C-alpha positions in Angstrom: 78.0 143.0 106.2 81.4 141.7 107.2 81.7 138.3 108.5 82.8 139.5 112.0 79.8 141.9 112.3 77.6 138.9 111.1 79.2 136.6 113.8 78.6 139.4 116.6 75.1 139.7 116.1 74.7 136.2 116.3 76.5 136.2 119.5 74.4 139.4 120.9 71.0 138.3 120.0 70.9 134.3 118.7 69.9 131.7 121.2 73.9 131.0 122.3 72.8 126.7 121.6 72.2 127.3 118.0 75.4 128.4 115.9 79.1 127.3 117.0 81.4 130.1 117.2 85.2 129.8 117.0 86.7 132.4 119.5 89.1 133.4 116.7 86.6 133.7 114.1 87.8 130.7 112.1 84.2 128.9 112.2 81.7 129.3 110.9 81.9 130.8 107.5 79.0 132.9 106.3 77.5 132.0 103.3 76.9 134.6 100.6 75.3 132.9 97.7 75.5 129.2 96.1 74.8 128.3 92.8 75.4 124.5 91.4 78.0 122.8 94.0 79.6 125.7 94.9 79.3 128.2 98.1 80.6 131.7 98.3 81.1 133.3 101.3 80.7 136.8 102.3 84.3 137.5 101.8 83.9 135.8 98.0 85.9 132.7 98.5 84.6 130.0 96.7 83.6 126.5 98.1 82.7 123.2 96.9 80.0 122.1 99.0 80.4 118.3 99.8 77.3 118.2 101.9 74.5 119.9 99.4 73.3 121.6 102.5 72.3 118.6 104.6 71.3 117.1 101.3 68.8 119.7 100.3 70.4 121.0 97.2 70.1 117.5 95.2 69.7 119.0 91.7 72.2 121.8 93.1 72.1 125.0 94.6 69.6 128.0 93.2 68.8 125.4 90.5 67.5 127.8 87.7 64.4 125.7 86.9 63.2 125.4 90.9 64.2 129.2 91.5 62.1 130.0 88.4 59.1 128.0 89.7 59.2 129.4 93.4 59.6 133.0 92.1 56.5 132.5 89.4 54.4 131.0 92.3 55.5 133.9 95.0 54.0 136.5 92.6 51.2 134.7 92.1 50.1 133.2 95.2 52.3 133.7 98.1 50.5 131.9 100.9 47.2 129.9 100.9 45.1 128.3 103.7 46.7 124.7 103.9 43.5 122.9 105.4 40.7 125.3 104.5 40.6 126.5 100.7 43.4 124.6 98.9 45.4 125.7 95.5 46.0 123.4 92.8 49.7 122.9 93.7 49.1 121.0 96.5 46.8 118.7 94.8 49.5 118.1 91.8 51.9 117.5 94.2 50.0 115.0 96.3 49.5 112.9 93.2 53.1 113.5 91.7 54.2 111.6 95.5 51.6 109.1 94.8 53.5 108.0 91.5 56.9 108.1 92.8 56.0 105.9 95.7 53.2 103.5 96.1 52.0 103.7 92.7 55.2 102.5 91.4 55.8 99.9 93.9 52.4 98.6 94.1 52.2 94.8 92.4 49.2 93.8 90.0 46.6 95.2 92.3 46.4 99.1 91.8 47.6 101.1 94.9 48.2 104.5 95.4 49.3 106.8 98.2 48.0 109.3 100.1 50.1 112.7 102.0 50.0 114.7 105.0 52.3 117.9 104.3 54.4 119.4 106.8 57.0 122.1 107.0 60.2 120.0 108.1 61.4 116.3 108.6 60.6 115.8 112.0 56.7 117.0 111.5 56.8 114.2 109.2 57.7 111.6 111.4 55.3 113.0 113.8 52.5 112.6 111.3 53.6 109.1 110.7 53.3 108.2 114.5 50.3 109.7 114.7 48.8 107.5 111.8 50.3 104.2 113.4 48.4 105.0 116.6 45.4 105.7 115.0 45.6 102.7 112.6 46.7 100.2 115.4 45.6 101.9 118.4 48.9 100.6 119.9 51.3 103.3 121.3 54.5 101.5 121.5 57.2 101.9 118.5 60.3 100.3 117.9 63.4 102.3 116.9 66.7 101.7 116.3 70.2 102.9 118.2 72.0 105.9 116.2 68.4 107.2 115.0 68.1 110.4 114.3 64.2 111.4 113.6 64.2 115.2 114.2 63.6 116.9 117.8 60.6 118.0 117.9 59.0 116.0 121.3 56.9 113.5 119.2 59.8 112.6 117.0 62.6 113.0 119.6 61.4 109.9 121.5 62.4 108.2 118.6 65.8 110.1 118.2 68.5 107.5 120.1 71.3 110.2 121.1 71.4 111.0 124.2 72.8 114.2 123.3 69.6 115.5 122.1 67.2 113.4 124.3 68.7 113.9 128.0 68.0 117.6 128.5 64.2 117.0 128.3 63.8 113.6 129.2 61.5 114.5 131.9 58.9 116.0 129.1 59.0 112.9 126.7 56.7 110.1 127.0 59.1 107.4 126.2 56.9 105.2 124.4 59.9 104.0 121.9 61.9 100.7 122.7 65.2 100.7 120.9 67.0 98.2 119.4 70.2 97.9 117.9 71.1 99.0 114.4 72.6 96.1 112.6 75.9 96.4 111.0 76.5 92.5 109.9 73.7 89.5 108.7 75.1 87.7 112.1 74.0 90.9 114.2 70.6 91.2 112.0 69.7 87.7 113.6 70.2 89.2 117.1 68.2 92.3 116.4 65.0 90.1 114.8 65.2 88.2 118.3 65.0 91.4 120.4 62.4 92.7 118.3 60.4 89.6 118.6 60.5 89.8 122.1 59.8 93.4 122.1 56.3 92.2 120.6 56.0 89.9 122.7 55.6 92.0 125.8 54.5 95.5 124.6 51.9 96.9 122.3 53.8 98.0 119.5 52.2 99.9 116.9 54.9 100.8 114.3 58.5 100.0 113.4 60.2 103.4 112.6 63.2 103.3 110.8 65.9 104.9 108.5 66.9 102.4 105.2 70.4 104.1 106.0 71.3 106.1 109.3 72.7 109.7 108.1 73.6 111.5 111.0 74.1 108.1 112.8 77.1 108.1 111.0 76.4 106.8 107.7 75.3 103.3 108.5 74.2 100.7 106.1 72.6 97.7 107.1 72.9 94.3 105.6 70.5 94.0 102.3 68.0 92.0 104.0 67.2 94.0 107.0 64.3 96.1 105.5 62.9 92.7 104.2 62.8 91.4 107.7 61.3 94.3 108.9 58.7 93.9 106.5 58.2 90.6 107.2 58.2 91.0 111.3 55.7 94.0 110.6 53.5 92.0 108.5 53.4 89.0 111.3 52.5 91.4 114.1 50.0 93.3 112.1 52.1 96.5 112.9 53.1 99.1 110.7 56.8 99.7 109.0 57.4 103.4 108.7 60.6 104.4 106.6 62.4 107.6 107.4 63.9 108.6 103.7 64.0 112.4 104.6 67.6 112.3 104.1 68.1 109.2 101.8 65.1 110.2 99.3 65.3 111.3 95.7 68.0 109.9 94.5 70.7 110.3 97.4 71.4 106.4 97.1 71.2 105.7 93.8 67.7 104.9 93.6 64.6 107.3 94.1 64.1 106.1 97.5 66.7 103.8 99.7 64.1 101.0 100.2 64.1 100.4 96.5 67.2 98.7 96.6 65.5 95.8 98.7 62.4 96.0 96.9 60.7 96.3 100.3 57.5 98.5 100.3 56.7 100.6 103.7 53.3 101.1 104.9 54.4 104.9 105.3 57.5 107.0 104.0 58.5 110.5 105.3 60.4 112.6 102.9 61.8 116.3 103.2 65.0 117.8 102.4 65.8 117.3 98.6 62.0 117.4 98.2 61.9 121.1 97.1 65.8 122.1 96.9 65.8 124.7 99.5 62.2 125.4 100.7 60.9 124.1 104.1 58.5 121.6 103.0 58.0 117.9 104.0 55.4 115.0 103.7 54.2 112.0 105.5 53.2 109.6 102.7 50.9 106.7 103.9 49.3 103.5 101.8 46.0 105.3 100.6 43.7 102.4 102.1 45.8 102.8 105.4 45.3 106.9 105.5 41.7 106.4 104.5 41.0 103.7 107.6 43.2 105.6 110.0 42.3 109.4 109.6 38.9 110.7 110.4 37.4 112.6 107.4 37.3 116.6 108.2 34.5 118.1 109.1 35.8 121.4 108.8 38.6 121.2 111.4 41.4 118.6 110.7 43.1 117.4 113.6 46.9 117.6 112.3 47.5 120.9 110.4 49.6 123.8 110.5 49.4 127.3 109.1 52.1 126.8 106.1 50.7 123.2 105.3 51.2 122.3 101.5 52.9 125.8 101.2 52.5 127.0 97.5 55.7 128.1 96.9 57.4 124.8 98.2 55.0 122.9 96.1 55.7 124.6 93.1 59.5 124.0 93.7 58.9 120.9 94.9 57.4 119.7 91.2 60.1 121.4 89.5 62.6 119.8 91.7 61.1 116.2 90.6 61.3 117.3 87.1 64.7 118.1 87.5 65.7 115.1 88.6 63.9 113.0 86.1 65.4 115.3 83.3 69.0 115.4 84.0 68.6 111.6 85.0 70.1 112.3 88.1 69.0 109.0 90.1 71.2 107.0 87.6 74.0 109.4 88.0 73.9 109.2 91.6 74.6 105.8 91.5 77.3 105.9 88.6 79.2 108.8 90.4 78.9 107.3 93.5 80.7 104.5 92.4 83.6 106.4 91.7 83.4 108.3 95.0 83.2 105.3 97.1 86.3 103.4 95.0 88.2 107.2 95.5 87.5 107.2 99.3 88.3 103.8 99.9 92.0 103.9 98.0 92.8 107.0 100.1 96.7 106.2 101.5 96.5 106.4 105.0 99.3 105.1 107.5 97.8 102.2 109.2 99.8 102.4 112.0 98.3 105.5 113.2 94.6 105.8 112.4 92.3 103.3 111.4 90.0 104.6 108.4 87.0 103.0 106.7 85.0 104.0 104.0 81.5 103.0 103.2 78.7 104.6 101.0 75.6 103.7 98.4 75.2 106.1 95.6 76.1 110.0 96.5 76.0 109.0 100.2 79.2 108.2 101.6 81.2 108.3 104.9 85.0 107.8 106.4 84.9 106.6 109.7 88.2 107.4 111.8 89.4 105.6 114.7 92.3 105.4 116.9 94.2 101.8 117.1 92.6 101.3 120.4 88.9 101.2 118.3 88.1 104.6 120.0 86.4 107.1 118.0 89.2 109.9 116.5 86.9 112.9 116.8 89.6 115.5 117.8 91.2 114.5 114.4 87.9 114.6 112.3 87.3 117.9 113.8 90.4 119.2 112.7 90.2 117.4 109.0 86.7 119.2 108.7 88.3 122.5 109.7 91.3 122.0 107.3 89.2 121.1 104.4 87.3 124.5 104.9 90.3 126.1 104.9 91.1 124.2 101.5 87.6 125.5 100.0 85.8 122.1 100.8 82.8 121.9 102.8 81.9 118.9 104.6 80.5 117.4 107.9 81.3 115.0 110.6 78.5 112.7 111.6 77.7 110.2 114.0 77.6 110.2 117.8 81.0 110.5 118.2 81.5 113.3 115.0 84.1 110.9 114.2 82.7 110.0 110.3 83.2 112.6 107.6 80.0 112.5 105.5 79.4 113.1 101.8 76.2 114.3 100.5 77.0 116.2 97.7 74.8 117.5 95.0 73.7 114.7 92.9 75.1 117.1 90.0 78.8 116.8 91.2 81.2 115.8 88.6 83.6 113.1 88.6 86.6 115.3 88.5 85.1 117.3 91.7 84.9 114.2 93.3 88.6 113.7 92.7 89.8 117.0 93.7 87.8 116.8 96.9 89.2 113.5 97.8 92.9 114.5 96.4 92.5 117.2 99.1 91.2 114.9 101.6 94.2 112.5 101.4 96.4 115.7 101.7 94.9 117.1 104.8 94.7 113.8 106.4 98.4 113.3 106.0 99.1 116.8 107.3 96.9 116.5 110.0 98.4 113.2 111.2 101.9 114.6 110.9 100.8 117.5 113.4 98.1 115.1 115.8 99.1 113.1 118.8 96.5 110.0 118.3 
């Protein structure tokens, strides 16, 4: 089917709010297939994917071992009864997630993790919020400006951006209290004071935070931020929930971003790169917490779904984890990520027309584009994104104003491929500057 026909079908039969369609057909491209770090559209054009499809394809698109695991499982057991009659892979994956998180993070005393499997990232966040209420009997949650925790009605309460919240605010309980996400050590002191003030006024059961805000604009907090939240949570007898849906499984050069500061949460939410391409997520909590919070099933779970712990997703997740280990992608993410950030910071742009700031950790980086008056250069960033697409590079703008060009490529990307992408970006920045009125 030709791209214009595909887009015409979407225009006719998909909700108009889902896929943005340029009138001239220049956006979006129609994906046909993907392999490794590349995507081919329906016309046969090849692209370098600098997004890993929202960070999902950590081991590369259609990783052969991950695909084979899914195919084998589909032929053997395509679907099961998630909370009734289990299958072996669900148990094996729960054990593996415990090893990667709480068993690894534990001190001398042996601790483990227990998992609630979900389908998408926001569901894992909502399972964590339910756990916090059951554990503390306190409904309040502290979250942060710029936060993105998903768009289901529970998670939407903790997603800060008004663009997503405003149309539905009349149906939200609004149990979340937002404080600024710190950019410097100095602002972190202010944030801590604000948090403590809220604890004095409100019954708070959890602090929910992304170690790095990706959708919020690749916002990286000071090194002491997560340890400070851990200390406050301990003092206030509340839970620390880390949303590692985007940052997990090697994205930042560690298995999980919290490991950079050796911060151990009470609950961690994972998804995206967990399977490499199948909708599966997980809320993993400290075993003692999960046992104390959730009642033992008497035959009917109080939090479940039809596809809970799907056998195909579990098979792919186990294969994905093995591939990350086999290819040593965690160390690779840290090493290649340093090259990416260095290259982005070295981009030559006329300072007299635009402010360009690069930041990143591991293979998670962003370039913020601002006008000289400090305002977001949104239109400029969107032009750059479109021009890069025409040159064969897939990028996405992030942040509330879509003025941060995000880089979350597959962890298998090479240094030469990064150099090629950054060189093209430099050319596009110069080209767009020549033809734009900033």
